[in-house]
GUKOLTOR-926665 format. One line per field, with one value per residue (C-alpha): x, y, z. Coordinates in steps of 0.5 Angstrom, whole numbers. Last residue first. Layout:
GUKOLTOR-926665
c1 <- [X, ...]
c2 <- [Y, ...]
c3 <- [Z, ...]
//
This chain:
GUKOLTOR-926665
c1 <- [61, 64, 63, 69, 72, 69, 65, 61, 67, 70, 68, 70, 71, 74, 72, 77, 77, 83, 86, 87, 82, 80, 73, 74, 69, 70, 65, 63, 62, 59, 58, 55, 52, 56, 54, 54, 61, 62, 68, 74, 76, 83, 84, 91, 96, 97, 92, 93, 91, 86, 84, 80, 81, 77, 77, 71, 71, 73, 68, 66, 72, 71, 72, 75, 78, 85, 82, 80, 80, 76, 78, 75, 76, 72, 75, 72, 74, 76, 81, 81, 80, 76, 76, 79, 85, 87, 94, 97, 101, 100, 102, 100, 102, 103, 97, 96, 102, 103, 98, 102, 100, 103, 97, 93, 90, 84, 77, 72, 65, 60, 62, 62, 55, 52, 58, 62, 56, 54, 61, 60, 67, 68, 74, 75, 81, 80, 86, 89, 90, 90, 95, 95, 90, 86, 80, 82, 86, 89, 87, 93, 93, 92, 95, 93, 97, 94, 98, 95, 100, 106, 102, 94, 92, 88, 87, 84, 83, 77, 79, 74, 77, 79, 73, 72, 69, 75, 73, 75, 78, 76, 69, 64, 64, 56, 57, 62, 61, 65, 69, 72, 77, 82, 87, 95, 99, 107, 110, 115, 113, 119, 119, 116, 110, 105, 102, 103, 95, 95, 88, 89, 83, 79, 81, 76, 70, 69, 63, 63, 58, 53, 47, 50, 55, 58, 64, 69, 63, 66, 62, 59, 63, 66, 73, 79, 85, 85, 91, 98, 99, 103, 108, 111, 117, 122, 117, 110, 107, 100, 98, 90, 86, 80, 77, 73, 67, 63, 64, 71, 77, 76, 81, 77, 79, 79, 83, 83, 88, 84, 89, 87, 92, 88, 81, 76, 81, 77, 81, 85, 86, 93, 92, 93, 92, 97, 93, 96, 91, 91, 88, 85, 79, 75, 78, 83, 84, 91, 91, 97, 99, 105, 105, 105, 100, 98, 91, 90, 84, 87, 93, 90, 90, 83, 84, 79, 78, 73, 69, 69, 62, 63, 61, 56, 59, 56, 59, 60, 64, 70, 73, 79, 81, 88, 90, 96, 95, 93, 97, 93, 91, 99, 102, 96, 95, 99, 98, 103, 101, 106, 104, 108, 107, 110, 116, 122, 122, 126, 123, 127, 125, 127, 124, 124, 123, 120, 121, 115, 111, 110, 112, 112, 107, 110, 106, 107, 102, 101, 94, 96, 104, 102, 109, 109, 115, 120, 126, 127, 134, 137, 139, 137, 131, 128, 130, 126, 129, 124, 126, 119, 114, 112, 106, 102, 105, 103, 106, 103, 108, 104, 105, 100, 102, 107, 103, 104, 111, 112, 113, 116, 116, 121, 122, 125, 122, 128, 128, 130, 126, 121, 117, 110, 109, 105, 103, 100, 103, 102, 94, 91, 88, 83, 84, 86, 81, 76, 71, 64, 65, 70, 75, 73, 79, 83, 78, 78, 85, 87, 82, 85, 92, 94, 99, 93, 90, 83, 80, 77, 71, 69, 63, 62, 56, 50, 45, 41, 47, 51, 46, 45, 52, 51, 46, 51, 52, 60, 62, 69, 72, 71, 65, 66, 60, 59, 52, 50, 44, 38, 34, 28, 32, 36, 29, 26, 32, 32, 29, 33, 39, 35, 39, 45, 52, 58, 64, 62, 64, 59, 61, 55, 55, 51, 47, 40, 41, 38, 44, 46, 42, 40, 47, 47, 40, 41, 47, 43, 38, 44, 47, 41, 40, 47, 45, 51, 52, 56, 63, 69, 73, 77, 72, 75, 74, 81, 81, 76, 79, 86, 82, 80, 87, 90, 85, 79, 75, 68, 65, 59, 57, 62, 62, 54, 52, 48, 45, 47, 54, 54, 59, 57, 62, 61, 65, 63, 68, 72, 79, 78, 77, 83, 89, 88, 81, 81, 88, 86, 80, 84, 89, 83, 79, 86, 86, 78, 80, 86, 83, 78, 76, 71, 67, 64, 61, 64, 62, 63, 58, 63, 58, 60, 58, 62, 60, 55, 54, 49, 43, 38, 32, 30, 23, 23, 18, 12, 12, 7, 1, 1, 7, 11, 12, 17, 21, 25, 27, 30, 33, 37, 36, 33, 38, 43, 39, 38, 45, 46, 49, 56, 59, 58, 65, 67, 61, 60, 67, 67, 70, 63, 61, 55, 52, 45, 39, 35, 38, 36, 40, 38, 33, 32, 37, 33, 36, 44, 47, 46, 51, 54, 51, 44, 43, 39, 33, 36, 33, 39, 40, 47, 50, 56, 63, 67, 74, 81, 86, 91, 90, 84, 84, 86, 92, 98, 95, 93, 87, 86, 81, 78, 81, 79, 83, 86, 90, 95, 101, 98, 92, 89, 82, 81, 75, 70, 63, 56, 50, 47, 44, 50, 47, 51, 58, 65, 66, 66, 72, 70, 73, 67, 68, 74, 74, 74, 75, 80, 82, 77, 72, 64, 59, 60, 59, 53, 53, 46, 46, 52, 53, 46, 46, 52, 48, 42, 46, 49, 42, 40, 47, 45, 50, 57, 62, 58, 54, 60, 58, 52, 52, 53, 59, 62, 61, 64, 61, 63, 58, 60, 61, 58, 53, 55, 51, 58, 64, 66, 70, 66, 67, 63, 64, 63, 68, 70, 77, 79, 83, 86, 82, 76, 73, 68, 61, 60, 54, 52, 55, 56, 63, 61, 55, 48, 45, 42, 44, 43, 38, 39, 32, 34, 41, 48, 53, 58, 64, 60, 59, 52, 50, 44, 39, 35, 28, 23, 28, 24, 24, 19, 16, 19, 26, 28, 22, 23, 30, 29, 23, 28, 34, 31, 29, 36, 39, 35, 36, 43, 43, 39, 44, 50, 46, 48, 55, 60, 67, 68, 73, 68, 66, 58, 55, 49, 46, 40, 35, 29, 29, 22, 18, 14, 20, 27, 32, 39, 43, 49, 55, 55, 56, 54, 47, 47, 54, 50, 46, 52, 56, 50, 49, 57, 57, 51, 55, 54, 57, 54, 57, 54]
c2 <- [102, 96, 89, 85, 79, 79, 72, 75, 76, 69, 66, 72, 71, 76, 79, 84, 90, 93, 100, 104, 110, 109, 107, 100, 95, 89, 84, 81, 73, 72, 78, 77, 83, 87, 90, 84, 82, 75, 73, 71, 64, 61, 66, 69, 67, 71, 76, 83, 87, 92, 98, 103, 110, 116, 123, 128, 135, 139, 141, 149, 153, 154, 160, 159, 166, 163, 160, 153, 148, 142, 136, 130, 122, 116, 109, 104, 97, 91, 88, 91, 97, 97, 103, 105, 107, 109, 110, 117, 121, 128, 133, 140, 144, 151, 156, 159, 159, 152, 149, 145, 137, 134, 134, 132, 125, 123, 124, 119, 122, 125, 132, 130, 127, 129, 129, 124, 120, 120, 117, 111, 108, 114, 119, 126, 131, 137, 142, 148, 155, 157, 161, 168, 169, 164, 164, 169, 164, 161, 155, 150, 146, 138, 132, 126, 119, 113, 108, 101, 97, 102, 108, 108, 114, 120, 127, 133, 138, 143, 145, 151, 157, 159, 163, 171, 175, 178, 185, 191, 196, 200, 202, 197, 195, 194, 196, 194, 197, 193, 196, 194, 188, 193, 189, 190, 185, 183, 178, 173, 165, 161, 155, 149, 148, 144, 137, 135, 135, 131, 132, 127, 127, 121, 115, 113, 111, 103, 99, 93, 88, 84, 87, 94, 95, 102, 106, 111, 116, 123, 125, 132, 138, 141, 143, 138, 142, 146, 144, 146, 149, 156, 156, 161, 159, 164, 170, 172, 178, 179, 185, 186, 192, 193, 199, 199, 203, 205, 202, 202, 198, 191, 186, 180, 179, 171, 169, 167, 165, 162, 159, 152, 149, 147, 148, 152, 157, 161, 156, 151, 149, 152, 158, 163, 171, 175, 181, 188, 192, 199, 205, 211, 212, 210, 203, 200, 193, 191, 184, 180, 175, 172, 167, 159, 157, 161, 157, 156, 158, 164, 165, 166, 169, 169, 173, 172, 176, 173, 177, 175, 176, 180, 185, 186, 186, 189, 188, 180, 175, 180, 181, 180, 179, 178, 176, 173, 175, 169, 170, 170, 178, 179, 184, 184, 191, 195, 199, 202, 207, 211, 215, 221, 224, 230, 232, 233, 229, 224, 218, 212, 207, 200, 196, 188, 184, 184, 190, 194, 193, 199, 206, 206, 212, 216, 220, 226, 229, 235, 237, 244, 241, 237, 233, 229, 224, 224, 220, 213, 210, 204, 199, 193, 192, 199, 205, 210, 216, 222, 228, 230, 235, 240, 240, 233, 229, 224, 219, 215, 210, 207, 201, 201, 194, 190, 184, 177, 177, 180, 187, 187, 193, 195, 200, 206, 212, 217, 222, 229, 231, 226, 222, 220, 214, 211, 204, 202, 197, 192, 194, 191, 195, 191, 190, 183, 181, 183, 188, 186, 188, 194, 196, 200, 198, 204, 209, 205, 205, 212, 214, 209, 211, 209, 215, 220, 218, 222, 215, 212, 207, 202, 199, 196, 196, 190, 195, 195, 193, 199, 204, 202, 203, 211, 210, 213, 219, 220, 223, 219, 221, 219, 214, 211, 208, 204, 205, 200, 203, 199, 206, 203, 201, 208, 212, 208, 209, 217, 219, 215, 220, 225, 225, 227, 227, 229, 226, 223, 219, 216, 212, 211, 205, 204, 197, 200, 207, 208, 211, 218, 223, 218, 218, 225, 225, 219, 223, 229, 225, 222, 228, 231, 225, 226, 233, 236, 243, 249, 250, 246, 248, 245, 240, 235, 237, 237, 230, 229, 232, 229, 222, 224, 226, 220, 216, 213, 215, 216, 222, 223, 230, 233, 238, 237, 241, 238, 242, 243, 241, 236, 234, 231, 227, 223, 217, 212, 207, 205, 204, 202, 206, 205, 209, 216, 217, 213, 215, 222, 221, 219, 225, 230, 227, 227, 235, 235, 232, 236, 235, 240, 243, 237, 239, 245, 241, 238, 231, 227, 223, 220, 217, 211, 207, 201, 199, 193, 186, 182, 180, 174, 173, 166, 163, 157, 152, 153, 149, 144, 145, 144, 148, 146, 152, 157, 162, 157, 153, 159, 161, 155, 150, 145, 145, 143, 138, 135, 135, 130, 132, 129, 136, 139, 140, 133, 130, 133, 133, 125, 120, 116, 114, 119, 115, 119, 115, 117, 124, 125, 124, 129, 126, 123, 118, 112, 114, 114, 121, 124, 120, 123, 130, 127, 122, 118, 114, 107, 102, 102, 100, 102, 98, 102, 101, 102, 103, 100, 104, 104, 97, 96, 97, 93, 97, 93, 86, 91, 89, 86, 89, 84, 84, 88, 87, 93, 92, 97, 95, 95, 97, 95, 96, 95, 92, 93, 92, 96, 97, 104, 102, 106, 112, 116, 113, 112, 104, 100, 95, 91, 91, 94, 100, 101, 106, 106, 112, 116, 121, 122, 122, 122, 125, 132, 139, 143, 151, 152, 156, 154, 147, 145, 148, 144, 138, 141, 142, 135, 133, 138, 136, 128, 124, 126, 121, 118, 124, 128, 130, 133, 140, 143, 139, 140, 148, 147, 149, 153, 154, 161, 163, 158, 160, 158, 153, 149, 153, 158, 159, 154, 155, 150, 144, 141, 137, 138, 137, 135, 142, 144, 148, 147, 153, 157, 157, 161, 160, 165, 171, 177, 179, 177, 183, 183, 189, 192, 188, 190, 186, 180, 179, 183, 180, 182, 177, 175, 179, 183, 176, 173, 174, 169, 171, 166, 166, 161, 156, 151, 150, 147, 141, 136, 138, 133, 134, 141, 140, 135, 139, 145, 141, 139, 147, 149, 144, 145, 153, 152, 148, 153, 158, 153, 152, 159, 158, 164, 161, 161, 166, 172, 167, 165, 168, 165, 170, 167, 173, 169, 163, 160, 158, 164, 169, 167, 172, 171, 178, 175, 179, 176, 178, 173, 174, 167, 169, 173, 168, 163, 168, 170, 163, 162, 168, 165, 159, 153, 147, 140, 139, 141]
c3 <- [346, 343, 346, 346, 343, 336, 335, 329, 325, 326, 320, 316, 308, 305, 298, 295, 291, 288, 290, 284, 286, 294, 294, 297, 297, 302, 301, 308, 307, 314, 318, 325, 328, 333, 339, 344, 341, 343, 348, 345, 344, 347, 352, 352, 357, 364, 363, 363, 369, 367, 372, 368, 369, 369, 369, 371, 368, 374, 380, 380, 384, 391, 395, 402, 403, 401, 394, 393, 387, 386, 383, 380, 379, 377, 378, 373, 376, 371, 375, 382, 386, 392, 396, 402, 399, 391, 390, 389, 383, 382, 376, 375, 369, 370, 368, 375, 380, 383, 388, 394, 394, 400, 404, 398, 401, 397, 399, 398, 395, 399, 397, 390, 391, 384, 379, 383, 385, 377, 375, 380, 382, 386, 387, 390, 390, 394, 392, 396, 396, 389, 386, 382, 375, 372, 376, 382, 386, 380, 376, 375, 368, 369, 370, 375, 375, 379, 382, 381, 376, 375, 373, 371, 367, 369, 365, 368, 362, 365, 372, 374, 375, 382, 386, 385, 390, 393, 395, 391, 396, 393, 391, 389, 381, 380, 373, 367, 360, 354, 349, 342, 341, 337, 334, 334, 329, 329, 325, 325, 323, 324, 320, 325, 320, 324, 323, 331, 332, 325, 321, 316, 311, 312, 309, 303, 305, 306, 305, 309, 307, 311, 307, 309, 314, 314, 312, 315, 316, 318, 324, 323, 326, 332, 330, 329, 327, 321, 316, 315, 323, 323, 328, 333, 337, 334, 334, 332, 336, 338, 341, 343, 345, 349, 352, 358, 359, 366, 373, 377, 378, 375, 375, 373, 366, 364, 358, 351, 345, 339, 334, 335, 340, 346, 346, 350, 353, 359, 364, 360, 353, 353, 347, 352, 353, 357, 360, 361, 365, 364, 369, 365, 370, 364, 364, 360, 358, 354, 351, 350, 345, 344, 339, 340, 334, 328, 326, 318, 315, 312, 316, 323, 330, 334, 340, 345, 352, 357, 362, 369, 373, 380, 378, 372, 365, 359, 352, 352, 350, 349, 342, 338, 330, 329, 321, 318, 310, 305, 299, 293, 293, 294, 299, 303, 306, 311, 318, 323, 328, 333, 338, 342, 349, 351, 355, 350, 343, 340, 336, 334, 329, 327, 321, 322, 316, 309, 305, 304, 297, 293, 296, 303, 305, 311, 316, 320, 326, 330, 327, 325, 324, 318, 316, 310, 312, 306, 309, 310, 313, 310, 315, 310, 314, 313, 318, 321, 325, 327, 331, 334, 332, 338, 343, 343, 338, 333, 328, 322, 318, 313, 309, 302, 300, 305, 308, 308, 307, 314, 316, 323, 327, 332, 338, 340, 344, 346, 352, 351, 358, 359, 354, 355, 350, 345, 341, 335, 331, 325, 324, 317, 312, 308, 301, 301, 306, 300, 302, 306, 313, 311, 315, 321, 326, 325, 327, 334, 334, 332, 338, 343, 342, 349, 350, 349, 355, 354, 354, 347, 347, 341, 339, 332, 329, 329, 328, 334, 338, 335, 337, 344, 345, 345, 351, 356, 352, 352, 359, 361, 354, 347, 345, 338, 335, 329, 326, 321, 316, 315, 316, 320, 326, 326, 325, 331, 335, 334, 340, 344, 343, 347, 354, 350, 354, 350, 347, 341, 335, 330, 324, 320, 315, 309, 308, 307, 307, 300, 295, 292, 295, 300, 304, 305, 308, 312, 315, 317, 321, 324, 326, 329, 333, 336, 339, 343, 345, 342, 340, 337, 331, 325, 323, 318, 311, 309, 310, 305, 299, 301, 300, 293, 292, 293, 288, 287, 293, 291, 295, 298, 300, 305, 311, 312, 318, 324, 330, 337, 336, 329, 324, 317, 313, 306, 304, 298, 297, 291, 294, 301, 308, 313, 309, 308, 310, 317, 318, 317, 322, 327, 327, 326, 332, 336, 334, 337, 343, 345, 353, 352, 345, 344, 350, 346, 341, 334, 335, 328, 324, 318, 313, 309, 303, 301, 294, 293, 296, 293, 297, 295, 300, 302, 305, 309, 308, 313, 320, 321, 326, 334, 335, 341, 346, 346, 351, 355, 349, 346, 352, 353, 359, 354, 349, 355, 357, 350, 349, 355, 361, 363, 366, 359, 357, 358, 357, 350, 348, 348, 353, 353, 360, 360, 354, 354, 353, 359, 360, 353, 347, 341, 336, 329, 328, 324, 318, 320, 318, 324, 327, 334, 335, 332, 337, 338, 335, 336, 331, 326, 319, 316, 321, 324, 323, 330, 327, 329, 326, 333, 336, 341, 348, 354, 356, 356, 353, 347, 343, 336, 331, 326, 319, 313, 306, 302, 296, 292, 295, 302, 305, 312, 314, 321, 324, 330, 328, 329, 333, 336, 343, 347, 345, 344, 342, 344, 342, 348, 351, 357, 364, 367, 362, 358, 352, 345, 339, 343, 338, 333, 339, 338, 342, 339, 343, 345, 345, 343, 337, 333, 336, 335, 328, 326, 327, 324, 318, 318, 317, 311, 308, 308, 310, 312, 308, 303, 302, 300, 293, 295, 292, 299, 301, 294, 296, 302, 309, 315, 321, 325, 332, 337, 342, 350, 353, 354, 353, 348, 342, 338, 330, 327, 322, 316, 313, 306, 307, 299, 298, 305, 306, 302, 298, 302, 304, 311, 315, 321, 317, 322, 319, 312, 312, 313, 316, 310, 304, 297, 293, 288, 284, 278, 277, 278, 276, 281, 283, 289, 292, 294, 301, 302, 307, 311, 313, 318, 320, 325, 332, 337, 334, 339, 338, 333, 329, 327, 326, 321, 318, 317, 315, 309, 307, 309, 304, 299, 299, 299, 293, 290, 291, 289, 282, 280, 280, 280, 283, 291, 292, 294, 300, 300, 306, 309, 314, 319, 320, 323, 327, 327, 334, 334, 333, 335, 332, 328, 327, 329, 332, 338, 345, 351, 354, 357, 360, 365, 368, 368, 372, 377, 379, 379, 384, 388, 390, 387, 391, 390, 383, 377]
//
């Protein structure tokens, strides 16, 4: 951290520790409980895989225990087994465990052959990751040569997932200059190896020393730092956990702060152990004095979906058209959202609870209609939420245990007795999804979702925002096959004046089209409805329900791919349009949009982050147009463009995760989040998964003075995208959050500019330095900053710890641009020694108009390299490379000949490598 730490930042960091997570993991007496490892339904049945998962976690537990100073181990793990696998006596039904909240997903490699273990990390340093991804071949030990023992790699991924640390290698920049010498990116710097290139041509391969560029002073492309198999260094697990001697994380004593890796960039040069030490896990544990027990495992098999609707029909539901809106949303859920084969029951409550329907299995449209007709028709009485929940448990238990069942609880009323059934809810093993309707819904409602891992949503009385239908549309199964899930293509509304028209288009792309449903609602009179398919053919046959003020059309078969046009006309009323569909083909991955916030409670002036993850299968969708609509309890809606630019709130550029800070609070209370994503001319699908946080791919190793090469790492090219137009439309509910401590208007400006996280520097024209970065805003990533403070130093620690004392660059001519613009600044270092071999470190601070300052940026570095007039006759020794005469080049690539190359000069490599 830089010297500037306002109370604002301290508050923000404190709140971010409680970031929203679906995980069920708990830390209990040094042991992690509730870890969920899910086997993807597309993985072929293989009982040995279950034992291999157990072996991996058991090995990892002891490695983790020793690596953390006897502080943490794995206590119990649930393995989710697909419904399609054979049933066994020791397989039991899950409780709260679902694919949606799985911590580890075991799935086939995408693309085939890419078995890299990796962890999704949407957040920044110290923030928990989303999920670990492993492949069956990796777990089976078929990738030992490439990634090392599975248990060790699992601990590497666990550190990403649980503590928000990052990798200490860099596949894009494997070497850097330090004091004029080439160093390999590694941690710690004491790890030894050799710099070589493996050249292959015409079926033969040979190894040669790396040559360096006379322009940059760095090694040629393809140069690898090949590690000695035998090391004495103990750190670091986030660099090369596969090395036998490495049993620790880097500490402040041995951390390589100069290495240009993600850990240094994201964590302000702090070592992984410093970040772990700052975690809540560390703060509430002490080292154990005895060895931990082996992990225990439970085998859980996914079963049929069991859902009970628990719906408020108290007197307040008669106001604001709420009961009728409940019927509209309930019909969407019953007619479309809930999957075939599911069991659905219905309970209503006012002052007491009533059974509307026992559990019915949905096998046909008539089953859906039967349930839809039992939605409540009248509202009266008080509000007794616990009565409704207790009766729902009774309805479910008539056929099944409540373990793993789901309850959709909707209420608009206050109920100060709701905490009276918290223990029963916890003991039930049921998942509670909550829908808060209107401004007065019970304040403790969200606690039911939090304690059971359910979805929490909020819908205001602003009908045109379509919030209630969105909430019910989001309730697809957490365990069902993706191909069976209902996908929302469109959700919008408009209050029309006089005889105004509501016109628009909906894109049906090739990944969807089955069970496509157009649903229209109104508030007074049925509108005129016109709908045309992509060929221009007018569609008819809408089913009109005047009682619930809705009409819907189910497109038979697979809906035509292309742009569907609609026109709706009505006089002075509010209309909404919702379009849903399912996968067109079970084998073709659908384009999906999942959205969330980084926390479900936010205290002003803490910013909130909205995320949208857009994928087709495992492949990210780039360059989509993504907006979040955030509505407060006051009915005010803020539109926020989400970006995938690797700046501000966005952790990684071009990874298909779009994000943005939200700071425009207007009141205390609930806020709903909805995300709209459109793919058009500029959108593209990346063919392969971009570089994730994951274990290092081992290019080869030196053993007994011989280099053993692995096959080349599956190429992950940042530019490898399909430029074919990807057109699609999606909407996604991001749930809700609750804001507090928001002052009365006018809202004071307490938000500083956002931290610059993508500062880059390079030498330009000899001794000039060219800086580039993404502009922050006046309030995080919105608006325009007032000015920049740029400082330089020849000490990386001084620029970090003594920023205000470092030499300031003249930025008089630098006028900040609007947030998210590209900034470029060229300057010549003055009043500082800048000569051949000098390392210069640069950082920026943004300042807003009320003098609030951002956090110090990531630290950029340049190394002045003046090419020699004539090449040296003899290169200097490589201090980190052991002499390797008679190196045997053993390529494991099929069809490539094995060669022996004599190296008389291998021990004389020119430069030491980091």
